[in-house]
N, C-alpha and C positions, 0 to 999 in steps of 0.2 A: 472256636471251641474244639476241644479234643473230640474227634469223631470215634476214636477207639476208646471205649469205656472200660477197658481192662484195668483192674485194680490189683494192687499187691500190698500185703502187709509183711514187712521185712523185719525179721527178728535175729538174723545172724550175719556175720561178716561175709560168709560165702554167698548168701542170698543178695547182700548189698553189692558185692563185687559183680555178680552176674547181671544185676540191673544196671549198674554203672557202666559196665562194658557195652550194654545196649545203648546207653546215652552218649557214647563217644561220637556217634554220627549225627547227633542232634545239633540244630542251630540255635535252639532256645531250650531253657528249662524253667518251669514255674517253681517257685520256692516259697515256703512258709515254715514257721516253727511254732511249736507250743512249748511253753516253759512255765516254771514256778519261780516266784521271787518274793514271797511273803516274809520269809524269816532269814534270808541270806543276803550278802552283799553281791555275790555273783549270781547271775541267773542260772537255774538248773534246767538244762535242756531235757525235754521229755520225748518229743516227737518232731521229726522233720518230714514235711510233705513235699513231694516232687511231682511235677507233671511234665509230660513231653508227648510227642506224637505216638509213642509206644504205650502210653497209659499213665496211670497215677499210682504212686507208691507212698505209703506211710512208713517211715524208717523209725523203728523203735530204739531210740537212743538209750533208754533205760537198760535194755538187754544187750546192746552191742557195744563192745569195748573199742574196737578198731574201726575208725571211720576213714581210714586212709583212702579207700576207693572213692568215697564221696568227695573228699578234698581234691583228689586228682581231677575229677570232672568239673566241680564247681569253680575251681581256680583257673580254668582255661579261659584265656582272653577271647577266643573266637566263638565261644558259646554265650549267648545273651541270657542273663538270669532275670526272670520277671518276678517282681515282688510288689506288694502293696504296703506302704508305710514301712520302709525297710530298716529303719535305724535299729530297732530292737533285734531284728533277725540278724543284722550284720554284727551286732554286739555278740550274739551267740557264736557266730562263725569266727569272730576275732578271738573269742575265748577258746574255741575248739581247735582252730587251725593256726592261731597266731598270725593271721593275715586276713584281708578282706577279699572276698571273691570279686574279680573285676567285671566290667561290662554289665552294669546293673540298669534295668529299666524299672522305675518305680511308678506304678499307675496312679498313685495318689499325687505325686509331684507333677506328673504329666497333666492330670486333670486340673490342677491349680493353674497351670499356664493356659488353660482353656476356659477359665472363669468359673470353675465349679467349686471354688472355695479351697482353702489350704488344708482342711482336715476332713475331706469327704471320706466316708467309711467305705470299706470294701463292699458290704452288702448294698449300700446305696448306689455305688458305681455299677455293680453287677446288674441291678434292676434297671438303671438308666441305659446302659449300653446293650445288655444281653436280654433284657426283658424277663429276668428270672428273679423271683422273690426267695431269698434264702431264709431258712429257719434260724432262730437265735437261741434255741433252747440250751445250747451247751457252751455259751460264751464264758461261763465261770466253772467249767469242768476241772476236776483235779487230774491234770494230765499225767502226773507221775504215778497215779494208781493203776494197778494191773489186776485183772484184764480190763481193757477198754471195751465199752459196749459197741455194738454194731452202729448204733445211732451216733455215738461220739466219733467213730472212725469215718462215717459218712460225712459228718459235719467238717472234720478235718480235711477230707478229700475235697470238699467244695471250696475250701480256701485257696486251692490252686487250680481248680477245674476251669475257671473262666479267664485266667490271666492272659492266655494267648489271644483270645478273641478281643479282650479289652486293649491289649497292647497294639494290635493291628489297627483298631478303630482310633485310638488316641494318637498314634503316630501319623495316620493320614490327616487328622485334623491339625496337628502341630505343623506338619509340612504345608498344609493349605494356608495357614496363618503366618507362615514364615518364622515360626518359633522353635523349630527343632534344634537350632544351634543354642538358643537360650536354655532349653531343657538339657541338652548335652552338657553344657557348661555347669549347670546346677548339679547334675548328677556327679560330675567329677569332684565338685566341692564337698558334697555331703557324704561321699563314699571314701574320702581320703582316710588313710590309716590314722593320721594324727587326730582325727575327730574322736576316735575310740580309745586313744591312749591317755586315759585318766590317771594321774599320779598325784603325789602330794604337792607338787609345785604348782599345778594348775587347777587343783580341786576347788579353789575359791571362785573360779569363774562360773561355777554352777549356781552361785548364790546371788540373785538379783539385788538382795538387800544391801550388799556391799557397795553397790554403786552410789549409795547415799553417804558413804563414810569417807574419811580422809585421815591423813597423818598417822599418829600413833594407834588410834582405834583401828584403822584399816590394816596397819602392819600386824597388829595382834590378831585380827580376824583372819587374815591370810595364813598366819602361822598356825592358828587353832584349826582351821579348815584342813590344812596339810596333815597335821597330827591326827585328826579324826579320820581322814581318808586312809592313812596308813594302818591305823588300828582296826578300822572296819574291814579292810582287806585281809589283815592278818587273822582276824577272828571269823571272817566270812559272815559278818552280820550287817544289817542295814545301817546306814549312817545315823539315822534318827535314833537307833537303839543305843548308839554311843553318846550322841549329843544332838538334840534337836536344833535345827537352824536358828529358830527364834532365841533359844537359850544361848547359843554360840554368839549371836550378835549382841545380846545383853551383856555377856561377859566381856566382850571386846569393847563395848561402849563404857562399861564401868571400870575396867582395868583394876580388878581387885589385887591387893597386895598380901592379904592374909586369908586363911581358911574361913575365918568368921565373915569377912567381907564377901567371899565367894558364896558361902552358905546363905547369905542374906539376899542373893539375887533370885528373882521370881522363877519358880519351876525347877530350881536346882534341888536335887534329892540328897539326902544324907549319905546314901551309898555312893553317889558320884563324888561327893566331897571327900569321903573316906578313902576311896580307891584311886581316884584320879586327881584329887585336889593338888597334891604336891607337884605333879607333872604339869598341870594346867598353869599353876602359878609360875613355874619355871619357864614355861613357854612365853607367858606374858612378859616376864622380866627380861628375857632374852630379846624379845621382839622390840622392846622399848629402847634397848641399847644398840639397835641396828643402825649403824652410821655409814653404810656403804653408799656409793653414788647412786645406786639404783633403789634407794629406799622407797618402798611403796607409797604412793600418794594417790589421792583420788579427788574428784571434783567437789565432794561434800554436797550439802543440800543446796539446790538451786535457789537463787534469789528471784525476786519478782520479774526482773528484766530477763533473766535466763528462761524463766517459765513462759514468758510471752514470746520469746524468740523460738522456743521449742514448739509452741503451739502453732506458730506461723509455718515452721518447717514441716510439721506434721500435716498441715493443711495442703501444702505443696505436694507432699508425698501421696496423700489420699487422692488428690485430684489427678495425679499422674497414673495412679493405680486404677482409678475409675475409667480414665480414658483408654487404658490398655486392657481393661476388663480382667484384671488379675487382683489377687489379694495384696494389700499393701505390704504384708510381711514378706512377700517374695522379693520386694524391692529393698526394703530396709526395716530394721526393728527400731523400737523406741530407744533401745540402748545405742544403736548406731547413730541416731540423731543426737543424743547427748554427747557421744564421743566426738562427733563432728564439731559441735559447739565448743568443745574443749581442745580443739586443734588436731585431733587425730585424722589422718588422711589415708591410712592403710586399711581401707574398708571395702567390702564387696560392692557397696552401692556406688563407689567412685571408680569402678572398673567395668570394662566391657559394655554389654547391652544395658546394664543398670545405669551406668553413667550417662549413656545416650538418652535413656528414658526419663530419668529424674535427677541423677547425681549432679549433672552440670547446673541445673536450675537451683539445687540446694546450695552448691558452692557459691554461685553468683549472689544468691540472697544473703548468705553468710558474709560475704565480702562487703556487702553494702550495709549490713546491720550487725556488725560484730559486737559481742558483749563488752 
């Protein structure tokens, strides 16, 4: 825990530079962000909280235009950045800096390797390790409103106040169990820049429903997902405001050829047909004529034999996870299992410590019981 309880509220670039200059000699920095994302595609950063031996600072991103001093210190490889459930925070920094700060220690990920579940909350972990009960009164605060209340600022400060103490405790336990290398490898994977580079070509990968599609329907769904992503980015609006996932899938499964057929699909609005109908029909028509060698294909709906095989593989996965006392999701996802059944081998579960823990057993069972 930070022994120096000095706190700062930073509202100008000069104040930020002065604080970041003090951080240059730090070996670690606790980091968290507060943002809004109810009506936009891109998250709107509102506050960045920082902790170090020198104290805690709340950086008011609403009032500061130039975050160059912060980028300089957060992007240093030799300073460890401590976070909890870092994915959304790193998305913020990718947006602000066009890169991901290196050398991240995620306390939620570390706790998962210690058998505490894969989604343990910050408050629960603080209580477990530090013996402190945090207040939850401002979990839904409007962080872009100004001025922030003293209570809101204190709440935000608490989000980084205990990161150092938790990191030290978690690291000691990881090393004792011989899992520090497992954790380090996982952090390298989840903080890769490619994870945050969402574009029209890979937008479909966010949609689990597409795993049940194949052939022309899948080709249309991928094309529609790419179009929706580009439009959402251009308008800075949530994807669902452009077209809900369930409606996109219905369009792809139906493959309408006319506006009347499009309008007949459940939950399609007249306004969508009027303003986007021609474009959607053109996308569908073009996707059906796609004859390149890499034409998208998928496994389609599993038959009874495949369902039984998947059930057995999941049982092997769950048993290995229970033996290691970690969540099964740390080893492999249900999507990974389906991909293995259909011949994919470039998967995390078939590499490194995951292969030793369960991947080899899964491959051996597959080889004996192929669909």
